[in-house]
N, C-alpha and C positions, 0 to 999 in steps of 0.2 A: 425564765427571767434570770439574768446574771447580775450580781451586785459585787462591786468592789467591797472589801472589808472596811469596817469602821476604822480598824488599825491603819490600813493603807491611806485612807482619807485623812486621818489624824496626822499621819506623817507629812502628807502634802500641805496641810494647814500649818503645821509647825515649821516646815521648810519655808513657807511664805513669811511667817513671823520673823524668822531669822534673817531672811532677805530684806525685809522692811527695816529691821534693826540695823543691818549693815548700811543700808541707804541713809537712814537717819544719822548714823555715826559719821559717814562721809560728808554729810551736809551740815554737821555740827548741831544737830537737833536732838541727839540721843542724851537722855538724862540718866543720872544715877540717883536712885532714891533708896532710903533706908527701909529695911524690913522691920519686923516687930522687935528685933534685937539690936537695931541700929546699924546693922551691916549694910553697906551700900551695894546695890545691884543695878546693872544696866536695865532700863525699863522700856518695855514695849508699850506705846501709847496708841489707843484705838482711834484717836483724832475725833472723837465724838461721832464717828461714822459707823452705822450699822454694818457696813461692808466689812469692817475689821472687828466689830463687836461680836458678830455671830461666830467667826472662827475662834476668837478669844474665849468666849463662853464655852464652846465645845471643848477646847483644850483645857480650860479650867476644870470642867466637869469630869474629864478623864484623868486629871492629875498632871498634866504637862505644863500648865501655867498656874501661877499664884498671883493674886492681886497685891499691888502696892498702891499706896495713896500718896498723892502730892499734898503735904500738909498745908502749904500756903500758896494756892494758885495765883498766878500773876493777875494784876488788876484788870487787864484787858479781857480776861475770860468772862463768860456770861454766867458764872456760878453765883449762887447766893452767898452772902457772908458766912464763913465757916464751912462751906461745902467744898469738898476736895474732889479732884479729878482722879479717875481710876486709871492706873497703869498696871502692867503685868510683868512679872519676871518669869522667864522660862525656868522650870525646875527639872527639865530633861534636855539632854543634848539630842541631836538627830540620831546618833548611834544608839542612845538609850531608848529613844522612841521606837526605832526600828526593831530593837530586841524585846521591847515590852510586851507583856501578855495582856491584851485587851479583850480576851474572849468574853468576859463578863458584860461587855458592851455590845456584843454582836447580835443585834436584833434589827428587824426591818425598820422599825420606827427610828432607832438611833442612826441607821444608815441614811434614812431620809433627812434627818436633821443635819448630819455631817455632809451629805451631798448638796443639800440646799446651801449650807455655809460655803462650801467649795465653789459652787456655781455663782452664788451671790457675790463673793469676792472677785471671781474671774470677770463677771459681767460688769462690775464697777470699773475695773481697770481697762476693760476693752475700750472705754470711751475717754479715758484720761491718760493721754500720752505723757511720758516723762516721769512717771512715778515708778512703780514696780512692774516690770514686764512679765505678766503672768503667762505669756506664750512660752516662756522658758520654764520647764518643769524640772522636778528633781530627777536624779538618775534612776529613781525607782518607778516613776510614773509610767513609762512604757512597758514595764514588767508587772507592776503590782496594781495598777488602776485601770488603764485604758483597755487592755485585752481581757480583763476580768469583768468588765461592766458593759452591759448592752446599751448604755447611754453614749458610749464612744464607739466610733467606727474606725477600725484600722485601715488606712488607705495606702499603706506602704510600711517599710520597716521603721520609719521614724515620723510618719505622717498620720495624725489622728484628727478626726473630725468629731465635734460635739454634736450629737443628735438632739436638737431642741425638742422635736416632737416626742421622742421617746422619754426625755426628761420630764416633759409636761405630763405625759401619760402615766409614768411610773412614780415619780417623786411628788409632783405638784398635785396629782389627784389625791394621794394620801394626805398631803399637807393641808389641802382644802376640805377634805372629807374625813374627819375623824382623828386627825393628829392634834388633839387639843393641848397635850403636854409637849411642847417643842423644846425639850431639854434632853440631854443625853443621860440616861438612867441605866444603872446596872440591871441585868436580868434578875427577875425575882429568884431568890434563893442563892444568888451568886455572892 
């Protein structure tokens, strides 16, 4: 069994967050929200979609994103009075993420949560054209994820096929049978 590292998957998730923020910026949807000190930060919004929430939670749990809250959501949102929407601000650049030491998170269960988040995000956009094209991967994908993980089959120097059957066998079997805590947790004693 070959697994990409949690660190490599975290980089890919953060890469997609930055791409989504770039798209939101181009479309005029990117908000700046204050942190606890009142400093404004560009905010990544999960759009109330689990497809973005899973990666955001993974990145929050490893320390790459921090939540920000929109204090007064627009009237058209379906929130209860006084309830705010959650946004996130990146607290790591991609270079910092690439250099970060995530060894304390390198467990098979954490790998399963990270890979589930990665595939869940990819699967969502496979059916929604015009948003973020997840067929475009980071410069690291062909080196740090695809050849390191038996879920991906290299079919040429830059051609990668996702093996759905292997994903189901490896990740989803664990997901359905015993992975009750679906959060990224540091190794015990780390």
